[in-house]
N, C-alpha and C positions, 0 to 999 in steps of 0.2 A: 537542500542539502540533508539525511536522515544522520538523527543526532548521535545517531550510535552508532558514528564514523568515531564518535570519542565515547565509546562504550564504558572506560574506566573512566570517565571523569561524572561529576552531578551534574543534574539536570541544569541548573544555572552557571554552571564552569563551562558546557560543550554550549550553550547557547552562547555565553558571551567570545568563544573561543571563533564558532562558527562566523558569528557577526563580525569579529575582528577581522577575518579573513575577506569579508564583503558579500560573503552570502546575502542575501535579501530577506530568504525565506527558508522554513525548515519543514521536516515532517517527524515530531516528536516521537521516538523511537519506543517501542516495549520496555525496553530495560529502562528509559526515562519514565513513561506512564508507570510501570509497576513501581519504581522510586518512589515516585510522589502517592501512589495509592499505598504504599506500604505505611509510608509517614504517619505516627499516632495523631496527628494535626493534618489529614491529607486536604482536607478542605483549604484552610490555611497555605499551605504550602503552594496549591493549586493559584488559589489567588495570587499568591508572592511570584510565582510565576509568570504569570498572566502583564503583572506588573512591572516585572523585567523585561520582559519580552517587547513591552509599550517603548519603557522607556530606552532601550539597543533602539528601536523603530525595525523590531524583527517580525516579520510575521511568520501566523502560526496558521497555515490552511487546515491542515491535516496532522492526523497522528495513528499512530497502527496499535488497534489496539489488541492486549494480548496476546501473542501469536500461538502458544501452546494451550490455547484454547479449542475443545470441538464441541460446537454449541449443538450438533445435529449426531451426536454420537447414539449407539446403539443401546448402551446402559442409560438410563434413565438419570439416577442418580446422577451419573458424570456429568451428563448434557445438561439436569438442571444446575447444577454447581458452577461450569462455566457458564452457563448463563447469567447465572447471578455476578459474574467475574465480570462480563461484559455491561450490564446494566451501571453495575459504579463506575465502568472504565469509560461510559458514555456521559455519564454524570460528572464526573471528572471535566471531560471534554467541555463540556456545557459551561465549567466552571471558570474554563482557563481559556473561556471564546476559540476555541478551536471547533470549525463548522463539520467538519469530514475525519471520522474514524473508518481506517483501513479493516476489515475484515475478512478473515478465512471462512468458508461455507462448511467446512465440518464433512462429516458424515463416517465417521470409521466405524470398525468395530463389525460383528456379523449380528446384520436384521434378518432377524427368522422368515420376516415377509421378503427378502433379498433388497435389490437392488431399488423396484419401485417404493418399498415400506423407507428405503432410505431416504427417497427423494422427498415424501410428502414428510417425514420428519424434518428435512433440512427447509424444508418452504413452513412448514411451521412455525417452525425456532426464528428463520428470516422476516416472517408477518410479525411476530412477538417482538422482537426484540426492534421491529423497523417501527413499532407505535411506541415503543419508549423511547427511542431517540426521536420521532417526529414530535412527543409533547416537549421536550429540553430543546427542543429547536437545530438538532444534531443530522446532518446523512452519514447511513451506511456506507462504505463504495464495496462492494463484495468484489474481491481479487482471485483474477483466473489463478488456477492450479496446475499442477503436474501428477500425472500418472494417476487419475482420476477418470473410471470407466464404469459409466453406468452397466454394461452387459444386456444381452439381448432380450431383457424384460423392460431395459428402459434404456435404449439407446442414445435419449434426445442428451443424458448426462454425461459430460466427460470434462466438465470442468471451463471449458473455455468460454470465450468473451460470448460465443452465438449463446451458449447454454445457461450464460449468467441472463442474458438479456429477456428469454424466456420466462426464465423462473422470475424475473423482476417483475416480468409482462402479467404474469398469472396473480401474484400476491397483488399489485398495483398500488404499491406505498409508494407516495412522494417522497418518502425520507431513506428508499433504497439507489443506487446507484453504481456506477463501474469504476472501478480500479486496475488500468490494463498496465500488466507486469510484464515488460519486455525480454527479459530475463527467461520466464515461464515460458512465455508463446515459442522463444527459441529453440527450448528444449523439446516441447509439440511438437517444433516442423509447424507453425501456426503464421501467417505472416502478418507481423507486427502493422503492417500499413492495412489491411481488409480489418485486422481486428480493432483498430480504432474507428476504420468506417462503420463496423458493426456495432461497438458500443454506443455511435453518433452523440446522441443526446443526452444519452447517461451517463457520459464520461466523466467523472469529477473529482478523478488522482490518477496521480500515474506513479508507476513503480518504474525507473529508468533504470536496467542495466544489462552488461554483456555477456558472454560466458560464447565461448567454442562450440558447444552443441554437446559435452561430454557431460556435464555436471551444471549445478548451478552456480556459478564462479563470481557473478556480482560484484561485475568491473566496471570501469567506466568505460564509455560510450568507444571504439576503435581499439579498446585492447585488443582486441582480435584481427584488427585490420579491416576488411571491408564486406566482410560476410552479412552486416545490417546494411540494408541502403538508410542510415541516419537520417537524411535530410528529407528522402521522400516518408519515414514515418511521420518527422516535425510536423511534414507539410498536411500528410493524413489530422495528424493531430488537430490543428489550425481548422482546416475544411470543414471538421465539424462543430467549430465553434466552441472547443474547448478555450477556458482563459485561465486555469489553476498555474499552479508551480510545474516548470520542470525538476521533478524532482528526483535525483539521485539516489539508489539503496545502493550503496556500495559497501558493506561489508568486509567484501572477498580482499578489500585495499586496506584491512586493519593492520594489525601487530608490528607496526613501525614504531620508530620514536613519536612523540610527539610533536615536534622540530620537524621531521621529515611526514608525517602527514599534514601538518601547516602547508607546506608547501607541495604536496599532493593536493590539497584542498582547493588553491590558488591554477595550478594546473588543469582541475577538474572545472574551475570557473570559466579558463577563457575557452577551454572545448566549448562548453553549454554556451557561451556568450558567442562565440564563435559559428556554432551549429545553427542558434535561433538567429543570428543576422542575417542569415543566409550565406556567409564568409568559406562553407566548406562544398566543394564540385560533390557529383555524383561519384558515388565506388569505382575502384580500376579494375576492370576485368579481368579475370587471371584464367 
């Protein structure tokens, strides 16, 4: 469970509440990672969070690196500043014993050299950050995005899992992998079963979320009926050997009283348990 479901709580209180509901693992969200990073004694805070998670018997296999960074922005000052933020985030992940950080590829702004230049800057940024992460024992899970198109001079880059696999292959760093965001794939009309298979051995993180195709609503699986064959998605994830958490990224469920969120998370846990146990049938065709 993404800890930002309780974004109004401190990182520590969010961990306690999620574990108390019964979730065995969390993705430390951007909001909570930033809270730790901005602490005057960030390293001590990170160590305390790790100690708390261990005491709670709560697994922290991944974190979302600061969302609003663009490490491949056209403006050099901006991308260098944002890359420094990512490097610091990775250092904190290492301190907390979190092995995977989910990262957006970026590439915004007007690149004088067009999409080809944007791609080269993106590749250079990922290579540099991968080297830093590798030294610290952390892997970066590059997340498939939405609305990214390379243009005629770079048709390969569309932010898809296939494009990520190509990018990672060109860089050749063992520190890089893929985070499959099912909600983004739905929006882009990419089949999630195929996406999981294309990710293959590079699949190291998941952002599981549902939407109705009109926007990235970030809801619990089955929130919009049976438009996604979730049992087939689970089967494909297992088929490629993924053994990490079935992580829900569902900020669209926020904005409720804490007591109602508690009930919602119990329901979400039951949905996941039934889905992963094979107790959910194929979608009903309408």
